[in-house]
C-alpha positions as CSV (number, residue, x, y, z in Angstrom):
1,M,-41.5,-6.3,-39.6
2,T,-41.2,-9.6,-41.3
3,A,-39.7,-12.7,-39.6
4,G,-36.4,-12.1,-41.4
5,T,-36.1,-8.5,-40.2
6,D,-37.1,-9.6,-36.7
7,L,-34.3,-12.3,-36.7
8,I,-31.8,-9.7,-38.0
9,A,-32.8,-7.1,-35.3
10,A,-32.5,-9.8,-32.6
11,E,-29.1,-10.9,-33.8
12,R,-27.8,-7.4,-34.0
13,Q,-29.0,-6.8,-30.4
14,R,-27.3,-10.1,-29.4
15,Q,-24.1,-8.9,-31.0
16,I,-24.2,-5.8,-28.9
17,D,-25.3,-7.3,-25.6
18,T,-23.4,-10.6,-25.7
19,E,-20.4,-10.0,-27.9
20,G,-19.9,-6.3,-27.0
21,W,-19.9,-5.1,-30.6
22,T,-21.2,-1.7,-29.8
23,P,-21.6,1.2,-32.2
24,E,-18.4,2.6,-30.9
25,H,-16.6,-0.7,-31.6
26,D,-18.1,-0.8,-35.1
27,D,-17.0,2.7,-35.8
28,A,-13.4,1.5,-35.8
29,H,-14.0,-0.8,-38.7
30,T,-13.6,1.8,-41.5
31,G,-12.3,-0.6,-44.1
32,F,-15.7,-2.3,-44.8
33,E,-14.8,-5.3,-42.6
34,L,-18.4,-5.6,-41.5
35,I,-19.5,-6.0,-45.1
36,S,-16.7,-8.5,-45.8
37,A,-17.8,-10.6,-42.9
38,A,-21.4,-10.4,-44.1
39,M,-20.3,-11.6,-47.5
40,A,-18.6,-14.6,-45.9
41,Y,-21.8,-15.5,-44.0
42,C,-23.8,-15.2,-47.2
43,A,-21.4,-17.6,-48.9
44,A,-21.8,-20.0,-45.9
45,A,-25.6,-19.7,-46.3
46,E,-25.3,-20.7,-49.9
47,A,-23.1,-23.6,-49.1
48,S,-25.4,-24.7,-46.3
49,S,-28.3,-24.9,-48.7
50,L,-26.3,-27.3,-50.9
51,G,-26.2,-30.0,-48.2
52,P,-24.2,-31.2,-45.2
53,E,-21.0,-31.8,-47.0
54,A,-20.9,-28.3,-48.5
55,A,-21.8,-26.8,-45.1
56,A,-19.0,-28.7,-43.4
57,A,-16.5,-27.6,-46.0
58,T,-17.6,-24.0,-45.5
59,R,-17.0,-24.2,-41.8
60,A,-13.5,-25.7,-42.4
61,V,-12.3,-23.2,-45.0
62,I,-12.3,-19.5,-44.1
63,P,-13.1,-17.3,-47.0
64,G,-10.2,-15.1,-48.2
65,W,-12.2,-12.0,-47.6
66,W,-13.0,-12.9,-43.9
67,P,-11.6,-9.8,-42.1
68,W,-10.8,-11.2,-38.7
69,S,-9.0,-14.1,-37.1
70,Q,-10.0,-17.7,-37.5
71,E,-11.5,-17.9,-34.0
72,W,-14.3,-15.6,-35.0
73,W,-15.3,-17.6,-38.1
74,N,-18.4,-19.4,-36.9
75,P,-20.9,-20.3,-39.6
76,G,-23.5,-22.9,-38.9
77,V,-25.3,-25.5,-41.0
78,D,-28.5,-23.5,-41.1
79,P,-28.7,-21.1,-44.0
80,V,-31.2,-18.9,-42.2
81,R,-28.9,-18.5,-39.2
82,N,-26.0,-17.6,-41.5
83,L,-28.1,-15.1,-43.4
84,T,-29.3,-13.6,-40.1
85,K,-25.7,-13.0,-39.0
86,A,-25.0,-11.5,-42.4
87,G,-28.0,-9.2,-42.1
88,A,-27.0,-8.0,-38.7
89,L,-23.5,-7.2,-40.0
90,I,-25.0,-5.3,-42.9
91,A,-27.2,-3.4,-40.5
92,A,-24.2,-2.5,-38.4
93,E,-22.4,-1.2,-41.4
94,I,-25.3,0.9,-42.5
95,D,-25.5,2.4,-39.0
96,R,-21.7,3.0,-39.1
97,L,-21.9,4.8,-42.4
98,I,-24.8,6.9,-41.2
99,R,-22.9,7.9,-38.1
100,A,-19.8,8.6,-40.1
101,A,-21.7,11.0,-42.3
102,G,-23.1,12.8,-39.3
103,E,-26.6,11.8,-40.2
104,T,-29.5,10.5,-38.2
105,A,-31.5,7.5,-39.2
């Protein structure tokens, strides 16, 4: 694996272990909420790369497509960290779709 995939895998495991976002929990998000959240973190990563003012503005304004309450919107100033969160959310959505189709990875 590359450093990026290692970071994403570790973040996904953290989401499960620390946040409790288990596969069963993810299976309840059938409206592509996981992807919407990933898109929001991608936007935060882009803003973070534009400088501290843009990063601060991104943290203050919740994207319209953010699927959950404001308390869960937690982008950082580091674009790599924001992309890591986005990647873990994408991985969770891929796994959810595979389970929903009755397939095995």
